[in-house]
VMD Tcl script that builds the backbone (N, CA, C; Angstrom):
set m [mol new atoms 351]
animate dup $m
set s [atomselect $m all]
$s set {name element resname resid chain x y z} {
  {N N UNK 1 A 7.366 198.639 100.676}
  {CA C UNK 1 A 7.374 199.735 101.628}
  {C C UNK 1 A 6.672 200.931 100.977}
  {N N UNK 2 A 5.800 201.527 101.740}
  {CA C UNK 2 A 5.067 202.693 101.239}
  {C C UNK 2 A 6.001 203.891 101.099}
  {N N UNK 3 A 5.627 204.777 100.204}
  {CA C UNK 3 A 6.439 205.958 99.934}
  {C C UNK 3 A 6.597 206.844 101.169}
  {N N UNK 4 A 5.516 207.029 101.918}
  {CA C UNK 4 A 5.586 207.898 103.101}
  {C C UNK 4 A 6.490 207.288 104.171}
  {N N UNK 5 A 6.426 205.961 104.342}
  {CA C UNK 5 A 7.286 205.287 105.315}
  {C C UNK 5 A 8.758 205.391 104.888}
  {N N UNK 6 A 8.986 205.216 103.604}
  {CA C UNK 6 A 10.353 205.314 103.075}
  {C C UNK 6 A 10.928 206.712 103.323}
  {N N UNK 7 A 10.132 207.728 103.069}
  {CA C UNK 7 A 10.581 209.110 103.270}
  {C C UNK 7 A 10.938 209.357 104.735}
  {N N UNK 8 A 10.097 208.867 105.648}
  {CA C UNK 8 A 10.368 209.038 107.085}
  {C C UNK 8 A 11.676 208.342 107.471}
  {N N UNK 9 A 11.861 207.136 106.966}
  {CA C UNK 9 A 13.090 206.396 107.279}
  {C C UNK 9 A 14.329 207.099 106.721}
  {N N UNK 10 A 14.213 207.605 105.503}
  {CA C UNK 10 A 15.353 208.308 104.902}
  {C C UNK 10 A 15.702 209.554 105.715}
  {N N UNK 11 A 14.685 210.268 106.167}
  {CA C UNK 11 A 14.938 211.446 107.017}
  {C C UNK 11 A 15.657 211.040 108.307}
  {N N UNK 12 A 15.189 209.950 108.891}
  {CA C UNK 12 A 15.845 209.450 110.103}
  {C C UNK 12 A 17.291 209.048 109.795}
  {N N UNK 13 A 17.499 208.396 108.662}
  {CA C UNK 13 A 18.852 208.019 108.260}
  {C C UNK 13 A 19.746 209.229 108.074}
  {N N UNK 14 A 19.208 210.280 107.495}
  {CA C UNK 14 A 19.977 211.517 107.320}
  {C C UNK 14 A 20.343 212.143 108.664}
  {N N UNK 15 A 19.383 212.117 109.602}
  {CA C UNK 15 A 19.672 212.640 110.948}
  {C C UNK 15 A 20.776 211.835 111.616}
  {N N UNK 16 A 20.677 210.507 111.509}
  {CA C UNK 16 A 21.704 209.647 112.100}
  {C C UNK 16 A 23.069 209.924 111.461}
  {N N UNK 17 A 23.064 210.083 110.161}
  {CA C UNK 17 A 24.322 210.368 109.457}
  {C C UNK 17 A 24.919 211.687 109.939}
  {N N UNK 18 A 24.089 212.711 110.040}
  {CA C UNK 18 A 24.563 214.018 110.510}
  {C C UNK 18 A 25.059 213.975 111.948}
  {N N UNK 19 A 24.503 213.054 112.737}
  {CA C UNK 19 A 24.945 212.876 114.128}
  {C C UNK 19 A 26.133 211.913 114.225}
  {N N UNK 20 A 26.681 211.540 113.084}
  {CA C UNK 20 A 27.839 210.627 112.992}
  {C C UNK 20 A 27.521 209.199 113.419}
  {N N UNK 21 A 26.253 208.825 113.410}
  {CA C UNK 21 A 25.877 207.429 113.645}
  {C C UNK 21 A 25.830 206.755 112.273}
  {N N UNK 22 A 27.008 206.466 111.759}
  {CA C UNK 22 A 27.146 205.977 110.392}
  {C C UNK 22 A 26.501 204.602 110.224}
  {N N UNK 23 A 26.723 203.711 111.172}
  {CA C UNK 23 A 26.167 202.357 111.058}
  {C C UNK 23 A 24.641 202.370 111.084}
  {N N UNK 24 A 24.066 203.190 111.962}
  {CA C UNK 24 A 22.607 203.298 112.011}
  {C C UNK 24 A 22.048 203.852 110.711}
  {N N UNK 25 A 22.702 204.877 110.190}
  {CA C UNK 25 A 22.261 205.472 108.928}
  {C C UNK 25 A 22.387 204.463 107.787}
  {N N UNK 26 A 23.478 203.715 107.798}
  {CA C UNK 26 A 23.698 202.737 106.728}
  {C C UNK 26 A 22.588 201.692 106.700}
  {N N UNK 27 A 22.207 201.194 107.856}
  {CA C UNK 27 A 21.135 200.183 107.913}
  {C C UNK 27 A 19.855 200.710 107.287}
  {N N UNK 28 A 19.538 201.954 107.593}
  {CA C UNK 28 A 18.310 202.543 107.047}
  {C C UNK 28 A 18.441 202.772 105.545}
  {N N UNK 29 A 19.591 203.290 105.109}
  {CA C UNK 29 A 19.780 203.564 103.684}
  {C C UNK 29 A 19.726 202.279 102.857}
  {N N UNK 30 A 20.291 201.214 103.387}
  {CA C UNK 30 A 20.258 199.938 102.669}
  {C C UNK 30 A 18.829 199.400 102.639}
  {N N UNK 31 A 18.147 199.473 103.778}
  {CA C UNK 31 A 16.766 198.969 103.864}
  {C C UNK 31 A 15.850 199.695 102.888}
  {N N UNK 32 A 16.054 201.005 102.745}
  {CA C UNK 32 A 15.188 201.800 101.861}
  {C C UNK 32 A 15.712 201.865 100.425}
  {N N UNK 33 A 16.937 201.371 100.208}
  {CA C UNK 33 A 17.529 201.441 98.868}
  {C C UNK 33 A 17.876 202.862 98.466}
  {N N UNK 34 A 18.235 203.675 99.440}
  {CA C UNK 34 A 18.537 205.093 99.198}
  {C C UNK 34 A 19.989 205.236 98.733}
  {N N UNK 35 A 20.143 205.272 97.418}
  {CA C UNK 35 A 21.475 205.278 96.805}
  {C C UNK 35 A 22.308 206.499 97.191}
  {N N UNK 36 A 21.698 207.671 97.259}
  {CA C UNK 36 A 22.457 208.873 97.618}
  {C C UNK 36 A 23.027 208.769 99.038}
  {N N UNK 37 A 22.246 208.209 99.935}
  {CA C UNK 37 A 22.722 208.035 101.303}
  {C C UNK 37 A 23.876 207.048 101.378}
  {N N UNK 38 A 23.760 205.942 100.656}
  {CA C UNK 38 A 24.835 204.949 100.641}
  {C C UNK 38 A 26.090 205.545 100.017}
  {N N UNK 39 A 25.905 206.361 98.994}
  {CA C UNK 39 A 27.052 207.027 98.365}
  {C C UNK 39 A 27.721 207.979 99.348}
  {N N UNK 40 A 26.931 208.709 100.123}
  {CA C UNK 40 A 27.513 209.611 101.129}
  {C C UNK 40 A 28.316 208.830 102.168}
  {N N UNK 41 A 27.814 207.667 102.551}
  {CA C UNK 41 A 28.547 206.835 103.508}
  {C C UNK 41 A 29.851 206.334 102.886}
  {N N UNK 42 A 29.791 205.927 101.622}
  {CA C UNK 42 A 31.013 205.494 100.933}
  {C C UNK 42 A 32.015 206.644 100.862}
  {N N UNK 43 A 31.535 207.842 100.537}
  {CA C UNK 43 A 32.410 209.021 100.503}
  {C C UNK 43 A 33.023 209.289 101.877}
  {N N UNK 44 A 32.225 209.103 102.922}
  {CA C UNK 44 A 32.713 209.300 104.289}
  {C C UNK 44 A 33.890 208.369 104.564}
  {N N UNK 45 A 33.743 207.095 104.226}
  {CA C UNK 45 A 34.835 206.152 104.472}
  {C C UNK 45 A 36.029 206.414 103.561}
  {N N UNK 46 A 35.768 206.816 102.335}
  {CA C UNK 46 A 36.855 207.035 101.385}
  {C C UNK 46 A 37.643 208.304 101.698}
  {N N UNK 47 A 36.941 209.421 101.868}
  {CA C UNK 47 A 37.615 210.706 102.017}
  {C C UNK 47 A 37.922 211.075 103.474}
  {N N UNK 48 A 36.954 210.873 104.358}
  {CA C UNK 48 A 37.147 211.294 105.745}
  {C C UNK 48 A 37.952 210.283 106.555}
  {N N UNK 49 A 37.593 209.024 106.445}
  {CA C UNK 49 A 38.241 207.987 107.248}
  {C C UNK 49 A 39.460 207.363 106.568}
  {N N UNK 50 A 39.647 207.657 105.281}
  {CA C UNK 50 A 40.779 207.090 104.518}
  {C C UNK 50 A 40.762 205.562 104.574}
  {N N UNK 51 A 39.577 205.003 104.349}
  {CA C UNK 51 A 39.381 203.556 104.360}
  {C C UNK 51 A 38.781 203.125 103.018}
  {N N UNK 52 A 39.613 203.111 101.957}
  {CA C UNK 52 A 39.072 202.852 100.620}
  {C C UNK 52 A 38.452 201.469 100.434}
  {N N UNK 53 A 38.947 200.473 101.142}
  {CA C UNK 53 A 38.377 199.140 100.961}
  {C C UNK 53 A 36.974 199.039 101.544}
  {N N UNK 54 A 36.709 199.761 102.621}
  {CA C UNK 54 A 35.348 199.807 103.166}
  {C C UNK 54 A 34.460 200.585 102.194}
  {N N UNK 55 A 34.973 201.709 101.709}
  {CA C UNK 55 A 34.212 202.526 100.761}
  {C C UNK 55 A 33.899 201.738 99.487}
  {N N UNK 56 A 34.847 200.924 99.065}
  {CA C UNK 56 A 34.673 200.140 97.837}
  {C C UNK 56 A 33.411 199.280 97.903}
  {N N UNK 57 A 33.187 198.683 99.039}
  {CA C UNK 57 A 32.004 197.831 99.215}
  {C C UNK 57 A 30.719 198.617 98.945}
  {N N UNK 58 A 30.650 199.827 99.480}
  {CA C UNK 58 A 29.428 200.617 99.334}
  {C C UNK 58 A 29.313 201.232 97.937}
  {N N UNK 59 A 30.436 201.613 97.344}
  {CA C UNK 59 A 30.380 202.106 95.964}
  {C C UNK 59 A 29.892 201.012 95.020}
  {N N UNK 60 A 30.330 199.792 95.272}
  {CA C UNK 60 A 29.857 198.678 94.442}
  {C C UNK 60 A 28.361 198.457 94.632}
  {N N UNK 61 A 27.897 198.626 95.860}
  {CA C UNK 61 A 26.485 198.424 96.168}
  {C C UNK 61 A 25.601 199.359 95.334}
  {N N UNK 62 A 26.078 200.594 95.106}
  {CA C UNK 62 A 25.279 201.576 94.356}
  {C C UNK 62 A 25.753 201.728 92.914}
  {N N UNK 63 A 26.628 200.793 92.514}
  {CA C UNK 63 A 27.113 200.735 91.122}
  {C C UNK 63 A 27.804 202.021 90.662}
  {N N UNK 64 A 28.646 202.580 91.524}
  {CA C UNK 64 A 29.442 203.752 91.171}
  {C C UNK 64 A 30.772 203.272 90.588}
  {N N UNK 65 A 30.722 202.838 89.345}
  {CA C UNK 65 A 31.893 202.258 88.692}
  {C C UNK 65 A 33.053 203.239 88.583}
  {N N UNK 66 A 32.754 204.528 88.491}
  {CA C UNK 66 A 33.826 205.518 88.428}
  {C C UNK 66 A 34.649 205.513 89.711}
  {N N UNK 67 A 33.984 205.411 90.838}
  {CA C UNK 67 A 34.689 205.384 92.130}
  {C C UNK 67 A 35.397 204.046 92.338}
  {N N UNK 68 A 34.764 202.956 91.915}
  {CA C UNK 68 A 35.394 201.643 92.024}
  {C C UNK 68 A 36.690 201.637 91.214}
  {N N UNK 69 A 36.631 202.175 90.001}
  {CA C UNK 69 A 37.820 202.237 89.138}
  {C C UNK 69 A 38.901 203.116 89.777}
  {N N UNK 70 A 38.498 204.234 90.355}
  {CA C UNK 70 A 39.465 205.124 91.002}
  {C C UNK 70 A 40.183 204.421 92.155}
  {N N UNK 71 A 39.453 203.688 92.952}
  {CA C UNK 71 A 40.068 202.970 94.065}
  {C C UNK 71 A 41.028 201.903 93.548}
  {N N UNK 72 A 40.610 201.161 92.529}
  {CA C UNK 72 A 41.497 200.144 91.959}
  {C C UNK 72 A 42.769 200.768 91.389}
  {N N UNK 73 A 42.625 201.898 90.686}
  {CA C UNK 73 A 43.800 202.564 90.127}
  {C C UNK 73 A 44.751 203.021 91.224}
  {N N UNK 74 A 44.206 203.535 92.301}
  {CA C UNK 74 A 45.050 203.965 93.423}
  {C C UNK 74 A 45.752 202.770 94.065}
  {N N UNK 75 A 45.038 201.655 94.168}
  {CA C UNK 75 A 45.645 200.464 94.755}
  {C C UNK 75 A 46.786 199.942 93.880}
  {N N UNK 76 A 46.588 199.929 92.578}
  {CA C UNK 76 A 47.636 199.473 91.665}
  {C C UNK 76 A 48.835 200.413 91.740}
  {N N UNK 77 A 48.583 201.702 91.793}
  {CA C UNK 77 A 49.668 202.678 91.896}
  {C C UNK 77 A 50.458 202.461 93.190}
  {N N UNK 78 A 49.732 202.288 94.304}
  {CA C UNK 78 A 50.392 202.088 95.594}
  {C C UNK 78 A 51.187 200.790 95.609}
  {N N UNK 79 A 50.640 199.749 95.035}
  {CA C UNK 79 A 51.354 198.477 94.974}
  {C C UNK 79 A 52.626 198.616 94.143}
  {N N UNK 80 A 52.529 199.335 93.048}
  {CA C UNK 80 A 53.713 199.581 92.222}
  {C C UNK 80 A 54.784 200.339 92.994}
  {N N UNK 81 A 54.360 201.317 93.774}
  {CA C UNK 81 A 55.318 202.077 94.593}
  {C C UNK 81 A 55.975 201.178 95.640}
  {N N UNK 82 A 55.161 200.310 96.270}
  {CA C UNK 82 A 55.705 199.400 97.274}
  {C C UNK 82 A 56.726 198.438 96.663}
  {N N UNK 83 A 56.444 198.007 95.464}
  {CA C UNK 83 A 57.348 197.078 94.796}
  {C C UNK 83 A 58.520 197.787 94.133}
  {N N UNK 84 A 58.464 199.120 94.141}
  {CA C UNK 84 A 59.550 199.902 93.559}
  {C C UNK 84 A 59.578 199.868 92.054}
  {N N UNK 85 A 58.432 199.699 91.470}
  {CA C UNK 85 A 58.360 199.620 90.012}
  {C C UNK 85 A 57.537 200.774 89.474}
  {N N UNK 86 A 57.885 201.160 88.273}
  {CA C UNK 86 A 57.107 202.166 87.572}
  {C C UNK 86 A 55.886 201.468 86.994}
  {N N UNK 87 A 54.697 201.945 87.317}
  {CA C UNK 87 A 53.482 201.290 86.862}
  {C C UNK 87 A 53.005 201.806 85.506}
  {N N UNK 88 A 53.754 202.721 84.921}
  {CA C UNK 88 A 53.367 203.223 83.600}
  {C C UNK 88 A 53.569 202.100 82.588}
  {N N UNK 89 A 52.650 201.963 81.659}
  {CA C UNK 89 A 52.798 200.889 80.676}
  {C C UNK 89 A 54.023 201.119 79.793}
  {N N UNK 90 A 54.722 200.034 79.497}
  {CA C UNK 90 A 55.897 200.129 78.638}
  {C C UNK 90 A 55.470 199.895 77.209}
  {N N UNK 91 A 55.995 200.727 76.336}
  {CA C UNK 91 A 55.667 200.626 74.923}
  {C C UNK 91 A 56.935 200.280 74.165}
  {N N UNK 92 A 56.861 199.219 73.385}
  {CA C UNK 92 A 58.002 198.859 72.557}
  {C C UNK 92 A 57.695 199.243 71.119}
  {N N UNK 93 A 58.583 200.004 70.561}
  {CA C UNK 93 A 58.408 200.449 69.189}
  {C C UNK 93 A 59.150 199.502 68.249}
  {N N UNK 94 A 58.632 199.342 67.047}
  {CA C UNK 94 A 59.352 198.503 66.083}
  {C C UNK 94 A 60.649 199.194 65.670}
  {N N UNK 95 A 61.615 198.428 65.158}
  {CA C UNK 95 A 62.872 199.046 64.726}
  {C C UNK 95 A 62.600 200.100 63.649}
  {N N UNK 96 A 63.380 201.155 63.739}
  {CA C UNK 96 A 63.235 202.255 62.795}
  {C C UNK 96 A 63.746 201.845 61.428}
  {N N UNK 97 A 62.971 202.122 60.409}
  {CA C UNK 97 A 63.405 201.824 59.042}
  {C C UNK 97 A 63.881 203.123 58.405}
  {N N UNK 98 A 65.116 203.114 57.953}
  {CA C UNK 98 A 65.702 204.302 57.339}
  {C C UNK 98 A 66.089 203.951 55.913}
  {N N UNK 99 A 65.771 204.859 55.004}
  {CA C UNK 99 A 66.121 204.585 53.611}
  {C C UNK 99 A 67.642 204.587 53.471}
  {N N UNK 100 A 68.180 203.748 52.582}
  {CA C UNK 100 A 69.638 203.675 52.395}
  {C C UNK 100 A 70.253 205.024 52.012}
  {N N UNK 101 A 69.561 205.794 51.185}
  {CA C UNK 101 A 70.087 207.097 50.762}
  {C C UNK 101 A 70.208 208.045 51.955}
  {N N UNK 102 A 69.193 208.056 52.805}
  {CA C UNK 102 A 69.213 208.913 53.986}
  {C C UNK 102 A 70.325 208.486 54.944}
  {N N UNK 103 A 70.527 207.197 55.055}
  {CA C UNK 103 A 71.575 206.689 55.934}
  {C C UNK 103 A 72.952 207.128 55.440}
  {N N UNK 104 A 73.171 207.035 54.128}
  {CA C UNK 104 A 74.455 207.452 53.534}
  {C C UNK 104 A 74.662 208.939 53.757}
  {N N UNK 105 A 73.615 209.741 53.538}
  {CA C UNK 105 A 73.704 211.184 53.719}
  {C C UNK 105 A 74.031 211.523 55.175}
  {N N UNK 106 A 73.378 210.844 56.137}
  {CA C UNK 106 A 73.637 211.097 57.555}
  {C C UNK 106 A 75.073 210.734 57.911}
  {N N UNK 107 A 75.570 209.633 57.381}
  {CA C UNK 107 A 76.957 209.230 57.642}
  {C C UNK 107 A 77.937 210.254 57.075}
  {N N UNK 108 A 77.647 210.793 55.890}
  {CA C UNK 108 A 78.510 211.814 55.286}
  {C C UNK 108 A 78.527 213.071 56.157}
  {N N UNK 109 A 77.381 213.481 56.652}
  {CA C UNK 109 A 77.305 214.675 57.502}
  {C C UNK 109 A 78.107 214.456 58.780}
  {N N UNK 110 A 77.956 213.303 59.403}
  {CA C UNK 110 A 78.706 213.000 60.617}
  {C C UNK 110 A 80.203 212.976 60.342}
  {N N UNK 111 A 80.594 212.432 59.212}
  {CA C UNK 111 A 82.012 212.360 58.841}
  {C C UNK 111 A 82.573 213.779 58.641}
  {N N UNK 112 A 81.817 214.646 57.978}
  {CA C UNK 112 A 82.265 216.019 57.753}
  {C C UNK 112 A 82.439 216.757 59.087}
  {N N UNK 113 A 81.499 216.540 60.002}
  {CA C UNK 113 A 81.611 217.207 61.303}
  {C C UNK 113 A 82.835 216.715 62.066}
  {N N UNK 114 A 83.191 215.473 61.920}
  {CA C UNK 114 A 84.376 214.931 62.577}
  {C C UNK 114 A 85.656 215.560 62.035}
  {N N UNK 115 A 85.709 215.689 60.716}
  {CA C UNK 115 A 86.923 216.189 60.077}
  {C C UNK 115 A 86.960 217.706 60.064}
  {N N UNK 116 A 85.831 218.353 60.359}
  {CA C UNK 116 A 85.798 219.810 60.422}
  {C C UNK 116 A 85.623 220.472 59.072}
  {N N UNK 117 A 85.100 219.813 58.114}
  {CA C UNK 117 A 84.898 220.396 56.778}
  {C C UNK 117 A 83.744 221.351 56.738}
}
mol reanalyze $m
mol bondsrecalc $m
mol representation Tube
mol addrep $m
């Protein structure tokens, strides 16, 4: 496709987008490979229409990995909420190692506090 033809099509796609003819604009943006236009359509579905799965398709098309990751993170969070589980990662710490001298000293302090010394 010639550069001048591509520019004309992109302008037409922008007009269609501004007139809310999203499907018409999308066809032109895909045909011309206009990444910014496809990204705007993905943003429209994600933010305006609240349709993240539709937006995901278009973000993947233009390789917007940051947005793809954001959608996946939101989906995992929502699934965790639906299942009633905390989605924060659990960390298990190894058992605490305390020196014998420190342990004896701590026990003596606790004993003194009990007896009121």
